C-alpha angles and dihedrals in degrees: 000000000000088000092053090052092050090048093049091051091048093051091045090049091051093048094047103037111131133230133063140212114276117217130183115318094018093287119143114248112218115220115201130204143111094295093049092048093047092047093051095043094058090067096219115168094241096043100105127168088252096048096045090044090053091051090049089051091055089045090055090054098045111025136054120240091258092050089051093052094048091047091047090059089062092067090068096031113032089172088067089059090052091051091050093047093051095041120118091220115116092216089055091048091050090048093049090053090052090046094050092046088050093051092049091049093047091050091053096045101036103046 
Protein backbone atom coordinates (compact mmCIF):
# COMPACT_ATOMS: atom_id res chain seq x y z
CA UNK A 1 0.00 0.00 0.00
CA UNK A 2 2.83 2.40 0.83
CA UNK A 3 4.38 1.63 -2.56
CA UNK A 4 1.14 2.57 -4.33
CA UNK A 5 1.06 5.88 -2.50
CA UNK A 6 4.65 6.64 -3.48
CA UNK A 7 3.89 5.68 -7.08
CA UNK A 8 0.79 7.87 -7.19
CA UNK A 9 2.76 10.81 -5.84
CA UNK A 10 5.54 10.25 -8.38
CA UNK A 11 3.13 10.13 -11.31
CA UNK A 12 1.33 13.23 -10.03
CA UNK A 13 4.62 15.08 -9.58
CA UNK A 14 5.69 14.22 -13.10
CA UNK A 15 2.36 15.29 -14.53
CA UNK A 16 2.35 18.54 -12.59
CA UNK A 17 5.99 19.58 -12.59
CA UNK A 18 6.39 23.14 -13.75
CA UNK A 19 8.54 24.81 -16.31
CA UNK A 20 8.80 24.51 -20.03
CA UNK A 21 11.29 24.69 -22.81
CA UNK A 22 11.97 28.23 -23.94
CA UNK A 23 12.63 28.73 -27.62
CA UNK A 24 13.51 31.87 -29.57
CA UNK A 25 11.65 34.99 -28.60
CA UNK A 26 10.57 33.57 -25.23
CA UNK A 27 7.98 31.29 -26.80
CA UNK A 28 7.44 27.89 -25.30
CA UNK A 29 8.61 25.02 -27.52
CA UNK A 30 6.28 22.03 -27.29
CA UNK A 31 7.98 18.64 -27.25
CA UNK A 32 5.78 15.72 -28.25
CA UNK A 33 6.09 12.08 -27.34
CA UNK A 34 4.45 9.31 -25.33
CA UNK A 35 5.09 10.88 -21.91
CA UNK A 36 3.74 14.25 -23.06
CA UNK A 37 0.63 12.62 -24.55
CA UNK A 38 -0.06 10.51 -21.45
CA UNK A 39 0.49 13.52 -19.19
CA UNK A 40 -1.99 15.67 -21.12
CA UNK A 41 -4.59 12.92 -21.54
CA UNK A 42 -4.98 12.43 -17.79
CA UNK A 43 -6.55 15.87 -17.43
CA UNK A 44 -4.91 16.73 -14.14
CA UNK A 45 -5.22 20.38 -13.16
CA UNK A 46 -1.44 20.97 -13.14
CA UNK A 47 -0.78 19.08 -16.38
CA UNK A 48 -0.27 22.02 -18.74
CA UNK A 49 1.18 21.83 -22.22
CA UNK A 50 4.36 23.48 -20.93
CA UNK A 51 4.76 21.14 -17.97
CA UNK A 52 4.08 17.96 -19.88
CA UNK A 53 6.38 19.12 -22.67
CA UNK A 54 9.15 19.75 -20.15
CA UNK A 55 8.75 16.26 -18.72
CA UNK A 56 8.84 14.82 -22.27
CA UNK A 57 12.03 16.76 -22.98
CA UNK A 58 13.69 15.19 -19.93
CA UNK A 59 12.39 11.77 -21.02
CA UNK A 60 13.95 12.26 -24.45
CA UNK A 61 17.30 12.89 -22.79
CA UNK A 62 17.16 10.07 -20.25
CA UNK A 63 14.91 7.23 -21.50
CA UNK A 64 14.77 5.04 -24.58
CA UNK A 65 11.62 5.02 -26.69
CA UNK A 66 10.53 1.69 -25.25
CA UNK A 67 11.11 2.96 -21.69
CA UNK A 68 8.99 6.03 -22.52
CA UNK A 69 6.14 3.93 -23.88
CA UNK A 70 6.17 1.64 -20.85
CA UNK A 71 6.33 4.60 -18.46
CA UNK A 72 3.55 6.42 -20.31
CA UNK A 73 1.29 3.44 -19.67
CA UNK A 74 1.60 4.11 -15.92
CA UNK A 75 -0.32 7.38 -16.21
CA UNK A 76 -3.47 5.45 -17.05
CA UNK A 77 -2.68 2.30 -15.05
CA UNK A 78 -0.68 3.02 -11.87
CA UNK A 79 -1.11 -0.60 -10.79
CA UNK A 80 1.03 -1.70 -13.75
CA UNK A 81 3.84 0.45 -12.40
CA UNK A 82 3.52 -1.21 -9.02
CA UNK A 83 3.73 -4.64 -10.64
CA UNK A 84 6.89 -3.68 -12.53
CA UNK A 85 8.44 -2.11 -9.43
CA UNK A 86 7.83 -5.26 -7.39
CA UNK A 87 8.78 -7.70 -10.14
CA UNK A 88 11.68 -10.11 -9.66
CA UNK A 89 12.74 -9.59 -13.28
CA UNK A 90 16.18 -8.01 -13.70
CA UNK A 91 14.98 -6.08 -16.76
CA UNK A 92 12.11 -4.63 -14.73
CA UNK A 93 14.52 -3.72 -11.94
CA UNK A 94 16.82 -1.96 -14.42
CA UNK A 95 13.87 -0.16 -15.99
CA UNK A 96 12.62 0.97 -12.58
CA UNK A 97 16.00 2.49 -11.75
CA UNK A 98 15.99 4.41 -15.04
CA UNK A 99 12.36 5.49 -14.45
CA UNK A 100 13.12 6.68 -10.92
CA UNK A 101 16.19 8.60 -12.13
CA UNK A 102 14.09 10.17 -14.88
CA UNK A 103 11.46 11.22 -12.33
CA UNK A 104 14.09 12.79 -10.09
CA UNK A 105 15.61 14.66 -13.03
CA UNK A 106 12.22 15.86 -14.32
CA UNK A 107 11.29 17.11 -10.86
CA UNK A 108 14.50 19.15 -10.70
CA UNK A 109 14.28 20.61 -14.19
CA UNK A 110 10.54 21.09 -14.60
CA UNK A 111 9.65 22.78 -11.30
